[in-house]
N, C-alpha and C positions, 0 to 999 in steps of 0.2 A: 189850848189845843185839846182836841178830842181824840181818844183812842177807843176803838171797838175791837174786841178780841173774840174770834170764833174758835171754840174749843170744845172738846169732849169732857173737860174737867174744869168747869167754871169755879168750883170751890177752891181749886189750887191757888187762885190769885187773891183770895180774901185777905189773909193775914199779911201777905207780902206787900200789899198796897196800903196797909194801914200805918206804916212806920217810915221814919227817915224823911229825906228831902221830898220824895215823891208823895208820901202820905200827907205831909204838911201842905204840899202844893194842891193836892186834891181837896183837902179840907178848906183851903183858902180860895178855891175856885179857879186856880191858875190852870189846872189840868182836870180833865174828866176822863175816867176810864170805865168802860162798861164791858161785861163779858156776856156772851151769847152761846148757849148750849146748842151745838149742831144737831143734836138729837131732836130738838124741837122743830126741825125743818124736814123731818122724815115724814113719809105718808103711810107706812105700814104699822100695824098694831104692835110689832116688836121693836119699833124705832131703830131699824137696822141702819148702821152707818158704815159698815165695812163688808167686804166679801172676798172670796178667794180670787187670786189673780188668774186671768186668762193665760193659758200656756203653761200653767203649773208653777210651782216654786213655793218657798216657805212663806209663812206669815199671811197676813191679810192686807188688803188695800182699801183705803177710804173711798167710798162711792162718790161719784161726781155730782149726782143730783141734789142731795141734801146740802152740799157745799155751795152749789150754784144758787139754790133757793135762799140760803142764809145770807150770802153776799148781796143778792138782789134785794132782799128784804131790808137789810141795814141801809143799803143805798137809797131804797125807794120810799121807806116809811118815815124818813126824817130822823131816824134814831141817831142822835149825835151829829146830825147834819147841819147844825147851826153855826159851824165854824168855832166850836168850843166856847170859851168864856167871852169872846169878843162880840157875840151877838150878830155875826155876819149872816148873809143870806142862807136860807135853809136848803138851797139847792146845790151847795158845795159838794162836789163828788169826791169821796175819799180815795186816797191812794191805797190800793190793796197790796199787801205784802204777804208772801208765803215764806215761812221760816223752814228751811230745808238745808241739809248738808251740801246740796248741789248748787246752792245760791252763791251770789257774789259775797265775798267776805265783808262783814260790817267793819267800817273804819270810822274814825272820828270825822273825816270829811263827809262821809255819807250821812252820819248822824246830824251834822250841821245842816246839810241840805234838807233832810227830813224835818228838822226843827222849824223850817220855814213854812211847812205845810200847816193847814188848819185841821185836817182830819186824816188819821191813819186807821186802816182796817187791817188787822193782823190775823192771818189764818194759821192755826197750829196743826201741823200734820202729826199723825201717829202711825203705829204699825209699820208697814213697809213703805208708807208714803201715801200720796193722793193719786187718784186716777189722773192720767195725763190730760184728759179733757177738762178737768177742773182748772187747769193752768190758764185756760183762755180768759178766766175772770181775774187773773192776777196781773198787776202792773210791775211788780218787783219781787225777785226771789233773793232772800238774804240768808247767809250762814253766819254763825257766831264763832266758827273755828273749824279746823280740820280734824274733827272727831265726831262721833255719833252719840246722841243721848236718846233716852227712851221716848221722848215726845217733844213737840214744839213749844210747850208751855214755858219751860225755863228760858228758852231763847226769846220768847215774846216778852218776858219780864226784862231781859237784858235790853231789848230794843226800847221798851217804854222808859227804862231808867236812863239809857244813853241819850235818847232823844229828848225826853221830858225835862231833864236837868238843864238843857240848852235853851229852853223856851224862856224868853225875857220875863224876869220877875220870880222865877222858880228858885234860883239860888240866892242866898242872902247878899252876896257881894256881886255887883255887876261885872267885876273884873275876873271873877273866879274861873269861868270857862276858858278865858284866853290864856290862863297860866297852866292849863291841864297838859298832861302828856298828850302828844300827837296833835294838839291844836295848831301848832306851827310846823308840824311834820317831825318834831323831835321828841325825845323822852324828857320828862321833867327831871331836874337835878335834885340833889338831896335837900331835905328840909330839917330844921332844928327848932326846938323850943326849950323851955326851962325843964330841968336845971342846967346851968351853964356847964357844970362838970358832972359826968355820969360814968361811973366805973372806970375812972382814969382817962376818959376821953372828953376833951374840951370842945365846945362849939368853936368853929373857925373864927379867928380874930376879926376877919373882915366883916363878919355879920354883926359884930359888936362895935364896929368903928363909927357908925353913923354916917359914913361917906356913901351916899346912895349911888353915886356913879361907880365907885369901886364894887359895891355890892351887886349892882346890875351886871357888870362885866363878869364878876365871879360866878354869878348864877348862870349866865349864858355859857360860860366856859364849862361849868360842871354839867349843864344840860348837853352840850356837845360831847363832853367826855363820856357821859353815860351812854349816849346814843352810839358813839364810836365803838365803845366796848361791847354793848349788848345788841344793838340793832344797826350795824353799819350800813345796811342796804337803804335805810331811811334817808341817809345823807345824799343819796343819788337824786332824790326828788324833792327834798326840803328846800324852801326858798332861802338860800344862804346869802348873807351880805359879804362884802369884801373883808370886813372885820372877822366874820365867822370863819372864813377860809384861812385867815391868819392864825386864828385860835386853833384851828384843826392842825395846822402845820406845827404850832407850838406843842400840841398834845402828842403828835407823832414823834417829835424830837424828844420829848420827855420820856415817851415809851421806849424809844431807841436807847437813850442813856440808861434807863432803868434796866433794860435787857443786858447792856454791856456790863453794868455793875453786878448783876446777878451771875454773869459768867465768870 
């Protein structure tokens, strides 16, 4: 998969993309990530990328013309347009994403859909945002949460990481993405490793039993428990089996009994 990132701070990404799963995937040729300085697509000698907003107001707004030229250049000159490492046709049109607090919240399901693409072009906004007319070049607007950060660069890294790790061959274990939180609409349950006893707390016996059926049900129950406790709204849309619903009933009964004992 190929990522192209349009930014005013290309150096921001250098060290962040050298390490971890994404860094190894880039080195191995599983992913390709290129940054493009929007200032290179200005036409004045001062390389102006922002201006005061019409109608007044605080801050500055990113100009639409450098953004449009940058997007068209990446689309048109074949930069990263080979479909990533698969060697696909050079005329693959990238999906253009604008990172903005006004966008659709990024979810695991959206990341899974984007991981099926071959080329993503991510536009990083800054200042008070981008001129509304630049949005005509955008296919999808994404937000990484209900808060505001100083620019789109950290959000672009989040998208590259969330999507890139789902590309086949990027993670060491083919099963890893399927066990992630949100992959099936639920939060992941607790995990344990050595030592078996730590500060008086022992690993649950079921995980030491070697009974894979019991372990599987325990893990599912703990996933449902954690989701019920922390993000109950996820249960409204998660694909639940009849057994899942029985487990949820068990959990609610356990919670009720615990409440009665506390009283």
